[in-house]
C-alpha angles and dihedrals in degrees: 000000000000118000135219125195132213119237118249099249138171088231107052118227115257090241088073087063093052102273112141098221134083121192126217094252092055099066136071120247107334110253126227099262128149112246115254099029131106124270131180116238120219127191119231090275094051099258115145119249096183139262127309142165117269120222113173095182094057130076084231098065099173132034118185118231099165137023086210117070109252141133126274091238144127094281093054095042094050092051093045093048091049091051092047093053092044090050089065093057112186094000121179122260090265114046146114113275100180128027110186118244091003087068095038090255105109113213097001120120124177123183124186122214105181104285095354128084123202116200129193125189108196098170134051090244092056092042093055091053098047094107091056092042091052092049091050093048091046091053093044101045107014089218123194088234143356117212120199106212096190094153100100112132091229090070090078090067087064093048091254128140126237118249146139118217141162134234110253089353093286096154117213123242116199111248146153120294126185116229121175094338097314131095122232128187102227133186098199093181095057110017124107116290104341094339103283137034097251091168090071096044094104093045092054090062098033097055092043095052094045103041116009107075112114093353137117109245135201115197103194115197088012097178106180094354102260096144094035096053095043090050091051090048090051091058106269114171092225137348131204122189123196127190135158092226117087089200091055092051090049090050091050092053092047092049092048092051091050091051096044095246112155106164097067124091129183137209131194109223145125102267095224090052092044093054090050093050095046103044093137097054119103133202135184093216127028121186115197114189109155127175118262111291098184105062092153138024091254091056095055098092093050091044092056090051090050094049092048093050093050093047092046092053092044092052091049089053094056122104116232106289090017122149129232119199104192129179142184125197093180107125093209094053103082128200095267094045091051092049089050091051094051091043090052090049090051091052093051091046087057092226133128105241124189124204110235102171144357113215136190142163123328121251093262088061098056123185133210117232093224093044111067091176088072090056098065104137120074134160144184128205111201138171124219126210 
């Protein structure tokens, strides 16, 4: 196995503190290694730091998959996939089976929707091994179909193309899937991410059961209506969903009709504009679940302003004793930053706001303590006087 060595630097590389990534500027002269194969990482003194996937086209040139030196081959992949599935235990019919570095499979994501599997390869190492991964998944689960959603924009950083394809040419037809007691019409080959935000599945039900009964609810950035429908099902007096996407609003209405939900209405609007045009409206429960604002380091400052503005307007819209469930899925906005943003919004709203609950990712989206990038989803449930 080829080796790469860290530079001796005044500022030690994060990998020495347990992080699984090495960046191009942190190594000595780049070796001649084929992209997508394993390489051993050595520290500046020559001590081994484990095995990782090499990707010379990316700024992240090495991603650890094992602290023991071994090949990125069928034996390793089979064992890692088996552990990843076992880690989920008795998972529901719709869940995440594999979550990239958090499951020692850098760049590989596998989501299960009943009898359908959706696979993403976000790194060249994962992309090269897709045939084996598909064979293993086919043997393990005997799915009706496997969809390869290799259309994520981040693939271009690895020199990969963008495409959607199907295992053994079994083309996908959009259809109804049952998730936590509700039916959703999902197009898994073309929907956002892998077709549904499975990472918020538990929060949809949790917030609804705890806070929705008898209350007026605003589901801001409602997407396919997960929060809105669960709140209605839990006994909300009325529910309004707002999303900038016309397609999302259409999906919400279709899903509500399928589930017999009649007290939820939906509006297509830019959320910032909508808040400005509806300053006098009041709700007992506001759910704020926007898309990621900070997709790059340069976008962080603007993202924080955006999060603060949305949370400020949401807090002002709450009735006395009202509850705000607010979330951020921006990887670069950490837990403390997000808490600071919401605290700042509460101060500017001139309201006493009590923290009821801190939320994160569900168990099927595990995170590594030394890898904050795997811990991207965070939430706060607060109550305003």
